[in-house]
N, C-alpha and C positions, 0 to 999 in steps of 0.2 A: 418646618411647620410653625415653630415658635416665632421665627422672624416674620412669617406671613401674618400671624395673629397680632404681633406688635404693630406691623404696618397698618392693618385694618383698624386696630384700636386707635392709632395715631390719626388715621383718616377720619374716623368717626368723631374724635375729640376736636379736630380742626373744623369739621363741618358744624358741630354744635357751637363752638366758639364763634364761627362766622355768622351763624343764624342769630345768636344772642346779641352779638355786636351790631349786626345789621338792624335788628329790631330796635335796639337802644339808640343808635345814632339816627336812624330814620325817624323814630318817634320824636326825638329831641329836635330834629330839623323841622318836623311838622309843627311842634309846639311853638318854636321860634317864629315860624312863618305866620301862625295864627296870632301870636302875641303882637307882632309889629304891623299887622294889617289894620289900616285905618289910623295909624299914628303918624303918618308922613315919612316913615322910615322904610317904605316898601323897596326903595332903591337898594338897600342893603341886601334884601332877599334876592332881588334881581341879579346882583353881582354874584352871590353864592350860587344861585341857580345856573348862571352862565358858566361859572367855573367848574361846577361839579355835575349838574344834572341835565343840562341842556341837550336836547336831541339835535345833534349838529346836522343831521340830514334834513331837518325841517327848518333850520335857521336860514333866513333870507339874507342875513349879513354875515360878516366874518367875526363877529364879536363873541360867539359862543365857543367855549372849550369843551365842556361836558366830559370831564375826566372819568367820572363814574359810568357815564353812558358808554364811553369808548371802551373801558375795561370790560364791562358787561357784554358789549357787542363782540369784542374780540374773543372772549370765552365761548359765547354761543356760536360764533362763526367757525371757530376751531372744531367744535362738535359737529356742526353742519358739514364741514369739509370731509369728515370721515364716515358720514352716514351711508353713502352708496357703497364704498369699498367694504365697510363693515358688514352690511347685509349680504353683499355678493359673496365675499370670501367665507364668512362663517356658515351661511346656509348651504352653499355648494359643497364645502368640505364636510359638513354634517351629513348631508345626503350621500355623499361619496362614501363616507365611512359606514353609514348604516346599511347601504346597499351592497356591501362587500359580499360577493357570492359565497364565501366560506362561512359567513354568519347567517345567511338566509336559511329558511326552513320554517317548519311549523311553529317552533318556539318563537322565532323572531317575528313572524307574522302576527301571532297572538299577542305578543308583547306590544307591538306597534299599534295594533287595533285597540287594545285596552287603553294605552296611553292616549290615543286619539279620542276615544269615547269620553275619557275623563276631561280632556281638554274642552270638548264641545259642551259638556254639561256644566263645567266650571265657568266657562265664558258666558253661557246662556243665563245661568243663575246670577252671576255677578252683574250682567247687563240689567236684569230685572231689578235687583236690589239698588244698584247705582241710579237707575232711572227713577226709582221710587223716591230716593233721597233728593234727586234733582227736582222732581215734581213738587216736593214739599217746600222748595225754595231755599233749602239750607246751603246750596252752592251759589246763590245769587250774590252779585256784587253791584252796588250802586256806582255806576261809572260816571266819571266827570263828563260834562257835556261836550267838551272839545274832543273826547276820544270816541264818541259814538260813530264818527265817520270811518273808523278803522274796522268796524265789525265785519266778520266774514258771514256771508249768507250761503246756505246750502240750498240751491235751487232744485226744484223737482226734476227728476229724470227717470227714465226706465232703468231699473237696476241691472238689466241684462247688458246695458252699455258698458258696465264695468268689466264684464267678461270679455267683451271685444277689445276694450282698451288695455286689458291686462297683457295681451300679446303685442309687443311693439313691432311696428313696421321697420324701425331702424334702431337696433340695439345700442348703437353708439350714442344716438340722441337720448334714448331712455336712460343710459348710464350717466348722462351729463346733467341731470336735474334731480333734486331731492323731492320734487313733486310727482315723480313717476315711480314711487317705491314699489308699487304692485308689479310693474313691468320688470323691475330689477329682481324681484322675487322669482318671477317666471324664468328669467335668464339664468339665475342661480340654480334653480331646479333642473333646467335643461343641462347646464354645464356639469352639475354633480352626477346626473344620470349618465351622461355621455362619457365622463371620465371613468365611470364604473364599467360601462359596456365595453370600452376598448382601453383597458388599463395600460397595455404595453405601449400603445401609440400616444397616449396622453400623459405618460409618466413625467415628462418635462413640464407640461402645462400644469399638472397638479403641483409640482414643486414650486412653480412660479406663484400659483395661488396660495400655497402654504407660506411662502416667503412674504407675500403681500399681507397675508393675515397676521403674520408676526409683526410686521411694520405697523399695521393698524392698531393691534392690541398694545404694542409698546407705546405708541403715541397716546392712545387713550388712557393707559395707565399713568403716564407722565402728566397728562392734562388733568385727570381727576385728582391724582395725589398731590401735585404741585400747585395747580392753578385754581382748582374748584373753589377752595375756601375764599380766596380773594375775589373771584368772579361772583360768587354767591353773595358775599358781603356787599359788594357794590350794587348788585341788582336789587337786593332786598332793601338796602338803604334808599336807593333812588325810588323804588316802588312806593315806599311809605312816605317819602318826602314829597313826591309828586302826586300820588293817587290817594294818600291817606291810609287809614287803618282798615279799610273795607275788606281786605283780603285775609285778615287774621282769623275771623270766625269760620269762613269757608275752608281755610286750610286745616284748621282743627277738626272740622267736620269730615274732611277727606281722610285725615289720619284715623279717626274713630271708625269711619265707614269701611276703610280698607281692612282694618284689624277685625272688625265684626264679621265682614263678609268672608274673610279667610277662615276664621274660627267656625263660622256656621257651615261652610263648605267642608271643612275637615270632619266635622261631626255628623255630616249627612251623606255626601256623595260616596265616600269610601265605605262606611258601614253598609249603606244600601246597596252599593255595587257588589260588595262581597256576598251579601245575602241573596241578591237576585241571581248572581252567576254561579254560586257554589252551594247555597242553602246553609252555610255554616253560621254559627252564632257570631254576629259582628261585635258584640260587647267584649268577648274575649280578645278579639283582634285589637280593639281600641285600648283596652287595659294594658296589653303587652307593648304596644308601640307608643304609648304616652311618653315614656322616658326618651324615646328617639326624637319626638317632636320637641320636648323641653330642651334636650341637648342641642338640637339644631337651632332653636331660637336663641339659646344662650351664646353659642359660638358664631351664629349667623353664617354658617358655611356648610353646604351640602357635601363638599369633599371631606371635611373633617368628621362629618356624621356618618360617612359610608361604613367604616369598620363596625361601629355600634349597630347600625341598621342591618348589616350583613349577619352579625352574630345573633341579633334578635330574630331575624327571619329564619335562620337555620336552627338555632337552639331552642327557641320558644314557640315559633309559629309552625315549625315542621317543614319548612321549604327545602327543596333539593339544593345542595351546595353547587352543583353544576349549573342549574338554571339560575340560581341567585347570582352567580358570578357573571352572568350575562345581563339579566334583567336590571339589577341595581346600578351597575356602572352606566348602562345605557340610559336608565332613568335620570341619573345624575347629569347626563349630557343633554337629553332632549325633553325630559318631563318638567316643564316649567308652567304647569297650569295655575300655580299660585301667582306667577308673574303675569299671566294673562288676566286673571281676576283683578290684580292690582291695576293693570293697564285700563280696564274698563272703568274702574273708579276714578283713576287719574284723568282720563280723557273726558269723562263726564264733568269732573270738577273744572278742568282747564277751560273747556269749551264754554260751559255755563258761566263761569266767572268772567270770561272774556266777552260775554254778551251774545254767544252763538247758540242758536236753538239746536241742541243735541237731541235728535229724534231717534226712535228705535232703528230706523234704517241706517243712520249714522253709526250707531253702536254695533250693528251687524257687520258693517264694513270694517269697523275698528277691531271687532273680534277676529275676523278673518286675517287681517294684517298682523294682529298680535300673535295669533297661533303660528303663523308662518315665521315671524321673526323670533318668537320665543324658542322654537325648535333649534335655531342656530345661535341662540344667545351665547356669546363668548364668556370665558371665565375671567372677567375683569371686575374691579370694584364697582359696586352699584350698577352692574350691567343691565339688570332688568329695568331700572329707572332710566338709564341712558337710552334704552330701546323705546321708551315712551315717545321720544322725539321722532323716531322712525314712523310710528303710528300717526303722530301729529302731522308730519309732512305728507303722509299718504292721504290724510283727510283734508289737507289744505289749511290746517290751523297754523298760520305763520305770522300773525300780527304781533305787535309788541305786547299787547295784553295777554296773548297766549304764552309768550315767552316769559312774562312775569309769573303766570301760574305754573309754568314748567320749572322755573328756577326754584319756586317754593317746594314743588314735588321733589326735585333733585336734592334740595337741602334737608328736607324733613323725612327722608325715606327710611331712616334707621328703625324706628319703632314699627311702622307697617311692614318693613322687610323681615322682622322677626316672625311675624305671623305668616307672611307669604312663604318663607322657606320651610315652615312647619307643614304647610299644605303640600309643598313639593316632595319632601322626603317621606311623609306618610303615604303619599300617592305611590311612590316607588315600592314601598312594602306591600300595599294593597294589590298592586299589579303582580308582584312576585307571588303572593298567595293565590291569586286567580289563575295565573299561568301554570303554577305547580299543580293546582287542583285539576285543571283541564287536561294536563299531561299525566294525571293519575300517579303523581309521585309525592303528593303532600302527605306528610305523616300526621294523620288525624289525631293520633293519641297525644302527640306533642301539642298540637293546636288546641285541643280541648282540655289539656292538663290545667 
């Protein structure tokens, strides 16, 4: 556990250093570029741009090297390479585990329904708040004229077409593209349910999927731990040098919006949910779980918070030890409604900053994709932020401007992550209370003490 904390601390430190260095070097390059403009020394900047920042895919000659562009693209493409196997393995194994017949029953059904309800409410409210910020213009970025032709347009279509397209006619074709993530989700669901229905015949298949999942998680761990800081430094430096400082204020707005949305949801959906389903005093619940949320934010780990959450639920909220031993670990695995709320804010920021008109219909689709992917979010560093990329690909947000916004979200996730994880762990405790009350095993004397 201590080694894990040290590794996460080192990762966060490296990320912060990369962000600070990227802003410093990028702004310095921008100032140099502005200082020599009109002085006859523009050729100096042309050489620097060709060596470091040139988009080599758009260069008509062989003069551009674009070192920072190449490093940033290699990092992003390495992430892209694992998106389909990540969604397929994590979601199919999550469903396979949850659908274990030995764990099914009234308690499991109530637990899953409660988590799903919190998911839908959190995603809906986050969509409304993020869209409100978007309409205020706080996410807008003044784009350079030469980049306008990169904008993605979301053409009108019947939403029911999405339902038809979700089921692929060729699953091999669907698994070969990051732009058909919804189809991959459907394949993963089918695979997970089938492996549960005929466990003896699919034992070997499940082992293969588990091994593939280990490979994916190992590679992503390595990529995030060893390469993310360098990739983020290069992408932020290039973004500032090429596009200016327009992204700074919208990024800060995204951080503040995500934190406020998470805190508002913590203080509303769980107390209201407990009151509506049990009639109990929600203030007592919030007072007792406050320390759980603070601890989770401090260590930024739902796994490390599980022992404290378990003791609080059993000893102070009066939950059954038997039910808590199922609800809380299950919630640690699948209850990522804070992650879904963060996805809504991130997608709205990324799309709007890239010049895309993010509509309520776009956010509804993003919410569905986010819930599906959040359920199977693996236990890797900054996993929830990594899965933002899955939602982006599902929506077709794949331009370079979108990748710039995503690199900023990936780099600046630590503070929002503290609020997001609080939303997750307190949701686990709220679900535990609701399920225990419905099963008539909640110790009301302890709860009201």
